[in-house]
C-alpha positions as CSV (number, residue, x, y, z in Angstrom):
1,M,44.6,-52.6,36.0
2,A,47.6,-51.2,34.1
3,K,48.3,-54.6,32.5
4,K,44.6,-54.8,31.4
5,S,44.8,-51.3,29.8
6,R,48.0,-52.2,27.9
7,A,46.3,-55.4,26.7
8,I,43.3,-53.5,25.4
9,R,45.4,-51.0,23.6
10,K,47.5,-53.7,22.0
11,E,44.4,-55.7,21.0
12,R,42.6,-52.7,19.4
13,G,45.6,-51.3,17.5
14,V,46.7,-52.0,13.9
15,S,50.4,-52.0,14.0
16,R,52.5,-50.2,11.4
17,R,54.3,-53.5,10.8
18,S,51.1,-55.4,10.0
19,V,49.9,-52.6,7.6
20,L,53.1,-53.0,5.5
21,K,52.7,-56.8,5.0
22,A,51.6,-57.9,1.5
23,S,51.9,-61.1,-0.6
24,A,50.2,-63.1,-3.3
25,V,50.3,-66.2,-1.0
26,A,47.6,-66.4,1.7
27,V,47.3,-68.5,4.8
28,I,43.5,-68.7,5.5
29,P,42.9,-70.1,9.0
30,G,39.7,-72.0,9.5
31,L,37.4,-71.5,12.5
32,G,38.9,-74.6,14.1
33,G,42.4,-73.2,14.0
34,L,43.5,-75.2,11.0
35,G,44.7,-73.5,7.9
36,K,45.7,-74.0,4.3
37,V,48.0,-72.1,1.9
38,V,46.2,-70.7,-1.1
39,R,48.3,-69.3,-4.0
40,R,46.2,-66.5,-5.4
41,Q,45.8,-66.8,-9.1
42,G,42.6,-64.9,-9.4
43,P,42.1,-61.4,-10.9
44,R,43.8,-58.4,-9.5
45,V,41.1,-56.3,-7.7
46,V,41.7,-52.8,-6.2
47,V,39.2,-51.8,-3.5
48,V,39.2,-48.1,-2.6
49,G,37.8,-47.4,0.8
50,A,38.4,-49.4,4.0
51,G,35.2,-48.7,5.9
52,A,32.4,-51.2,6.6
53,F,31.6,-51.9,2.9
54,G,35.1,-51.7,1.5
55,G,37.0,-53.6,4.2
56,W,34.6,-56.5,4.1
57,T,34.5,-56.5,0.3
58,A,38.3,-56.7,0.2
59,L,38.3,-59.6,2.7
60,H,35.7,-61.6,0.8
61,L,37.5,-61.1,-2.5
62,L,40.7,-62.2,-1.0
63,R,39.1,-65.3,0.5
64,R,37.8,-66.2,-3.0
65,G,41.3,-66.2,-4.5
66,A,41.6,-62.7,-5.8
67,Q,44.8,-60.7,-5.5
68,V,43.5,-57.6,-3.6
69,T,44.9,-54.2,-2.8
70,L,42.9,-52.1,-0.4
71,I,43.4,-48.4,-0.2
72,D,42.1,-45.8,2.2
73,T,43.0,-42.1,2.6
74,W,43.0,-41.7,6.4
75,G,42.7,-45.3,7.6
76,P,39.8,-47.6,8.6
77,G,37.3,-46.1,11.1
78,N,38.9,-42.7,11.0
79,S,37.1,-39.7,12.4
80,R,36.0,-38.4,9.0
81,A,34.6,-41.8,7.9
82,S,31.0,-42.8,8.0
83,S,32.2,-46.0,9.7
84,G,34.0,-44.1,12.4
85,G,32.8,-43.7,16.0
86,E,32.6,-46.2,18.8
87,T,29.4,-48.1,18.2
88,R,26.7,-48.9,15.7
89,V,23.3,-50.6,16.1
90,I,22.5,-54.0,14.6
91,R,18.8,-54.8,14.3
92,G,16.5,-56.7,12.0
93,T,13.3,-54.6,12.0
94,Y,13.1,-53.2,8.5
95,G,9.4,-52.8,7.7
96,P,8.5,-54.6,4.4
97,D,12.1,-54.8,3.0
98,R,12.8,-58.5,3.3
99,I,16.2,-58.1,1.6
100,Y,17.6,-56.1,4.5
101,V,16.3,-58.6,7.1
102,E,18.0,-61.4,5.3
103,M,21.2,-59.4,5.0
104,V,21.1,-58.7,8.8
105,A,20.7,-62.4,9.5
106,R,23.6,-63.3,7.2
107,S,25.7,-60.5,8.7
108,L,25.1,-61.7,12.2
109,T,26.4,-65.1,11.2
110,L,29.5,-63.6,9.6
111,W,30.1,-61.3,12.6
112,R,30.0,-64.2,14.9
113,E,32.2,-66.5,12.7
114,N,34.9,-63.9,12.3
115,E,34.8,-62.9,16.0
116,R,35.7,-66.5,16.7
117,L,38.3,-66.7,13.9
118,W,40.1,-63.5,15.1
119,N,39.4,-63.9,18.8
120,R,38.1,-60.3,18.8
121,P,34.7,-59.5,20.5
122,L,33.0,-57.0,18.0
123,Y,29.3,-57.7,18.6
124,R,27.4,-57.0,21.9
125,P,24.1,-59.0,21.8
126,N,22.2,-57.0,24.5
127,G,19.1,-56.8,22.3
128,V,17.2,-54.0,20.7
129,L,13.9,-52.5,22.1
130,W,11.9,-51.0,19.2
131,M,9.1,-48.7,20.4
132,A,6.2,-48.3,18.1
133,G,4.2,-45.1,18.0
134,E,0.8,-44.3,16.6
135,N,1.8,-45.0,13.0
136,D,3.0,-48.6,13.4
137,A,2.7,-49.9,9.9
138,Y,6.5,-50.2,9.6
139,E,6.7,-52.4,12.7
140,K,3.8,-54.5,11.8
141,A,5.3,-55.2,8.3
142,S,8.5,-56.3,10.0
143,L,7.1,-59.1,12.2
144,P,6.4,-61.9,9.6
145,I,9.7,-61.3,7.9
146,L,11.6,-61.5,11.2
147,R,9.8,-64.7,11.9
148,D,10.5,-66.2,8.5
149,V,14.2,-65.3,8.6
150,G,14.6,-66.8,12.1
151,L,15.6,-63.7,14.0
152,R,14.3,-64.1,17.6
153,F,12.0,-61.5,19.0
154,E,9.1,-60.8,21.4
155,V,6.2,-58.5,21.1
156,F,4.4,-56.9,24.1
157,D,2.2,-53.9,24.9
158,A,3.2,-50.7,26.6
159,A,2.1,-51.9,30.0
160,E,4.4,-55.0,29.8
161,A,7.2,-52.8,28.4
162,K,6.8,-50.5,31.5
163,R,7.0,-53.6,33.8
164,R,10.2,-54.8,32.1
165,F,11.9,-51.4,31.8
166,P,10.7,-49.1,34.6
167,Q,13.5,-46.7,33.8
168,I,11.7,-45.8,30.5
169,H,8.7,-43.4,30.3
170,F,6.5,-45.0,27.6
171,E,4.1,-42.2,26.9
172,G,3.1,-42.3,23.2
173,V,4.4,-45.8,22.8
174,R,1.6,-48.3,21.7
175,W,3.7,-51.5,21.8
176,A,7.2,-52.8,21.4
177,I,9.4,-55.3,19.7
178,Q,12.3,-56.7,21.6
179,E,14.8,-58.3,19.2
180,E,16.9,-60.9,21.1
181,D,19.6,-61.4,18.5
182,A,20.2,-57.7,18.0
183,G,22.5,-55.3,19.8
184,Y,25.4,-53.2,18.9
185,L,28.8,-53.4,17.1
186,L,32.1,-51.8,18.0
187,A,32.4,-49.7,14.8
188,R,35.8,-48.1,14.7
189,W,37.6,-51.0,16.2
190,A,35.8,-53.5,13.9
191,C,37.1,-51.6,10.9
192,A,40.6,-51.9,12.2
193,V,40.2,-55.6,13.1
194,V,38.8,-56.4,9.6
195,L,42.0,-54.8,8.2
196,E,44.1,-56.9,10.5
197,G,42.3,-60.0,9.3
198,F,42.8,-58.9,5.7
199,L,46.5,-58.4,6.2
200,A,46.9,-61.7,8.1
201,E,45.5,-63.4,5.0
202,K,48.1,-61.6,2.9
203,G,46.1,-58.8,1.4
204,E,47.9,-55.6,0.5
205,Y,47.0,-52.3,2.0
206,R,48.0,-48.7,1.0
207,Q,47.1,-45.5,2.9
208,S,46.8,-42.8,0.3
209,V,44.4,-40.8,-1.8
210,A,43.4,-42.8,-4.9
211,K,41.9,-41.4,-8.0
212,P,40.6,-43.3,-11.0
213,E,42.1,-42.7,-14.4
214,P,39.8,-44.3,-17.0
215,D,40.9,-45.1,-20.5
216,E,38.9,-44.2,-23.5
217,D,38.0,-47.8,-24.3
218,G,35.5,-48.1,-21.4
219,K,37.8,-49.7,-18.9
220,L,39.8,-48.6,-15.9
221,R,43.3,-50.0,-15.7
222,R,44.8,-48.2,-12.7
223,V,44.3,-45.7,-9.9
224,L,46.7,-42.9,-9.2
225,L,48.1,-42.4,-5.7
226,A,49.0,-39.1,-4.0
227,D,52.8,-39.8,-4.4
228,G,52.5,-40.2,-8.1
229,A,52.6,-44.0,-8.0
230,S,49.8,-46.1,-9.6
231,I,48.1,-49.4,-8.8
232,S,46.9,-51.5,-11.7
233,G,44.0,-54.0,-11.6
234,D,41.6,-56.1,-13.6
235,Q,38.5,-55.0,-11.5
236,F,38.0,-52.0,-9.3
237,V,35.6,-51.5,-6.4
238,F,35.0,-48.0,-5.0
239,A,33.4,-48.0,-1.6
240,C,34.2,-44.4,-0.6
241,G,31.2,-43.4,1.5
242,P,30.5,-39.7,1.3
243,W,33.4,-39.2,-1.2
244,L,31.9,-41.6,-3.8
245,G,29.9,-38.9,-5.5
246,R,33.0,-36.7,-5.8
247,L,34.9,-39.4,-7.6
248,F,32.2,-40.1,-10.1
249,P,30.1,-36.9,-10.3
250,D,28.7,-37.7,-13.7
251,V,27.0,-40.8,-12.3
252,L,26.6,-40.2,-8.6
253,G,26.8,-36.4,-8.2
254,D,23.1,-36.1,-7.4
255,R,22.6,-39.5,-5.9
256,I,24.9,-39.3,-2.8
257,H,24.0,-36.6,-0.3
258,T,26.2,-36.2,2.8
259,T,24.4,-34.9,5.9
260,R,25.7,-33.7,9.2
261,Q,24.6,-35.9,12.1
262,E,25.3,-35.3,15.8
263,V,25.6,-37.9,18.6
264,F,25.8,-37.2,22.3
265,F,27.0,-39.1,25.3
266,F,25.6,-38.4,28.8
267,G,26.9,-39.4,32.2
268,T,24.7,-41.7,34.3
269,P,24.5,-41.5,38.1
270,A,27.2,-43.3,40.1
271,S,26.2,-46.8,41.2
272,D,22.9,-46.5,39.2
273,H,23.0,-49.5,36.9
274,R,19.6,-49.1,35.3
275,F,21.1,-47.5,32.3
276,S,23.9,-50.0,31.7
277,S,23.8,-52.5,28.8
278,D,23.3,-55.3,31.3
279,N,19.9,-53.8,32.3
280,L,18.8,-51.9,29.2
281,P,18.9,-52.9,25.5
282,V,19.7,-50.7,22.6
283,W,16.5,-48.7,22.1
284,I,14.9,-47.1,19.1
285,D,12.0,-44.7,19.6
286,N,10.1,-44.6,16.3
287,G,7.6,-41.8,17.0
288,E,7.0,-38.5,15.3
289,S,10.8,-38.3,15.0
290,V,13.2,-41.2,15.4
291,F,15.7,-41.2,18.2
292,Y,17.9,-44.1,19.2
293,G,20.5,-44.9,21.8
294,I,23.0,-47.3,23.2
295,P,23.2,-47.7,26.9
296,G,26.7,-48.2,28.5
297,N,28.3,-47.7,25.1
298,E,31.6,-49.3,26.2
299,S,31.8,-47.0,29.3
300,R,31.7,-43.9,27.2
301,G,28.3,-42.8,28.4
302,F,24.6,-43.0,27.5
303,K,24.5,-42.6,23.8
304,I,21.6,-40.8,22.1
305,A,21.2,-39.5,18.5
306,D,18.5,-38.0,16.4
307,D,18.0,-39.9,13.2
308,S,16.6,-36.9,11.3
309,R,18.7,-35.9,8.3
310,G,20.8,-32.9,9.1
311,P,22.1,-30.2,6.8
312,L,24.5,-30.9,3.9
313,F,28.0,-31.4,5.2
314,D,31.6,-31.5,3.8
315,P,33.2,-34.7,5.2
316,T,36.7,-33.6,4.4
317,D,36.9,-30.0,5.6
318,G,33.7,-29.6,7.7
319,E,34.2,-28.6,11.3
320,R,33.0,-31.3,13.7
321,T,31.8,-29.1,16.6
322,Y,28.3,-29.9,18.0
323,S,25.5,-27.4,17.8
324,P,23.7,-26.1,21.0
325,A,20.3,-26.7,19.2
326,A,21.1,-30.3,18.5
327,L,22.3,-30.8,22.1
328,A,19.1,-29.3,23.5
329,K,16.9,-31.5,21.3
330,A,18.7,-34.6,22.3
331,R,18.7,-33.7,26.0
332,D,14.9,-32.9,25.9
333,H,14.2,-36.3,24.3
334,M,16.4,-38.2,26.7
335,E,14.9,-36.5,29.8
336,F,11.4,-37.2,28.5
337,R,12.0,-40.9,27.8
338,F,14.5,-41.5,30.6
339,P,13.4,-39.3,33.5
340,G,16.2,-40.7,35.7
341,L,18.8,-39.0,33.5
342,K,17.3,-35.5,34.0
343,G,20.2,-33.1,34.4
344,A,22.8,-35.7,33.3
345,P,26.1,-34.1,32.3
346,L,27.3,-34.2,28.7
347,L,30.5,-36.3,28.6
348,E,31.2,-36.2,24.9
349,A,29.7,-35.1,21.5
350,R,30.5,-36.2,18.0
351,V,29.7,-34.9,14.6
352,C,29.6,-37.6,12.0
353,Q,27.6,-38.0,8.7
354,Y,25.2,-40.1,6.7
355,E,25.8,-40.5,3.0
356,N,22.3,-40.8,1.7
357,S,21.0,-42.2,-1.6
358,P,17.7,-40.5,-2.7
359,D,15.6,-43.5,-1.4
360,L,18.0,-44.3,1.5
361,H,18.8,-47.7,0.0
362,F,22.3,-49.0,-0.9
363,I,24.0,-48.6,-4.2
364,L,25.7,-51.9,-5.3
365,D,26.1,-51.7,-9.0
366,R,28.5,-51.7,-11.9
367,H,29.5,-48.3,-13.3
368,P,27.3,-47.7,-16.3
369,R,30.2,-46.9,-18.7
370,L,33.2,-48.5,-17.1
371,E,32.6,-52.3,-17.3
372,N,35.2,-53.3,-14.7
373,V,34.3,-50.7,-12.0
374,W,31.8,-51.3,-9.2
375,L,30.2,-48.6,-7.1
376,V,29.4,-49.5,-3.5
377,G,27.8,-46.9,-1.2
378,G,24.7,-45.1,-0.2
379,G,24.9,-46.6,3.4
380,S,22.4,-43.9,4.5
381,G,23.2,-44.4,8.1
382,H,22.1,-48.0,8.3
383,G,24.9,-49.6,6.3
384,F,27.4,-50.6,9.0
385,K,25.6,-53.6,10.3
386,H,25.4,-55.1,6.8
387,G,29.1,-54.8,6.1
388,P,29.9,-58.5,6.1
389,A,26.9,-59.5,3.9
390,V,27.5,-56.5,1.5
391,G,31.1,-57.5,1.1
392,E,30.2,-61.1,0.4
393,H,27.5,-60.0,-2.1
394,V,29.9,-57.6,-3.9
395,A,32.6,-60.2,-4.1
396,E,30.2,-62.5,-5.9
397,L,29.2,-59.7,-8.3
398,V,32.8,-58.9,-9.2
399,L,34.2,-62.5,-9.5
400,E,31.2,-64.4,-10.7
401,R,29.9,-61.7,-13.1
402,R,26.5,-61.8,-11.5
403,P,24.0,-59.1,-12.5
404,P,23.3,-56.6,-9.8
405,D,20.1,-56.9,-7.7
406,P,17.6,-54.4,-9.1
407,F,16.9,-53.3,-5.5
408,F,20.4,-51.8,-5.3
409,S,20.9,-50.9,-8.9
410,L,21.5,-47.4,-10.3
411,S,18.7,-47.9,-12.8
412,R,16.1,-47.6,-10.1
413,F,16.8,-43.8,-9.9
414,E,15.6,-43.5,-13.5
415,E,12.2,-44.7,-12.5
416,S,9.7,-41.9,-11.6
417,K,8.3,-43.5,-8.4
418,E,10.5,-43.9,-5.3
419,R,10.1,-46.8,-3.0
420,A,7.3,-46.2,-0.5
421,H,9.2,-47.5,2.5
422,P,12.5,-45.8,3.2
423,S,14.3,-47.3,6.2
424,P,15.2,-45.4,9.3
425,A,18.9,-45.2,9.4
426,L,20.8,-46.2,12.6
């Protein structure tokens, strides 16, 4: 047992030695174990933020031949980051928004490919049970897109759901979708592993505060670090989560809102395996309010969270102590939907955040006045699962000079009408 624990700690760690490695020559191993040496002669790209969006963007840029420096203030998956925490849901039910379903399908492919490449299990495919309430337009709009994209799923009524999952009380649930390709991701660890992969392919990483210093000619040529040093580049990507609006207040000050979110982990009865990930999928209860949870949760307890947007929150200096009211609300919902967990002890609580755009969709666009600066954010709670596909997409925007997709552009906020179908987060 001691040997196993040491192996897990070693596997999940990012060593100081690996963080200090950097070179302009990359060894890119293929999935079959073969590799080739690529001398990077592409543009110098600086990526600020090593979370789900920034880490994957840096990796994709590197693999396309760019010389990439990745910078993060507190490190990938840290406790202040929106990409921190143990787990995140990956699911394809997205109402009428085909673009997200396609991105989920692409991300699933990339998660699996890189798991094999790195020999790191990051994705747990135990499925997602989506419970549809009285207003089921969102779920109905999802079904043809899931089918078109090729994500496997089943649909069944509440009676069949009760037969399959007797540990759930299905009052108020009309029918359900069970996504077979869905599940959950190991969030904090995945961020660290992406950085390890980036370093192994000879990217450069710096842990520091980084501030842009634009020139008057409409370009950014360097970022300033906390120690007074600077890093120059040809292109810059800022994927700073809840801090993105602070770095560019004139552009994003009213378009990134950070909200306080609370997550709870309850203990299950000894020898009762009904609430393990082997016997219960990730679940999403889309009723009058949206709750979701991850059973088992890598032995940390039965995870439950309220998707409702909390109050505004300071991600840097905000105290991360849970509130009794939020705990009571989470417990009430858990005990209603999972009666076998009535009276379950609280094992752990976390305060994290969503960084929300006004319509809850991503922002993947060029800065309107700095032609070599790209703004990547607005994860709005549902961004983590899309990290690999977002990184691939942003790398194409930066290196191929492709125009941003209007769905993710800043110009959409100038329109008077918001999109009618904001996505639940999670």
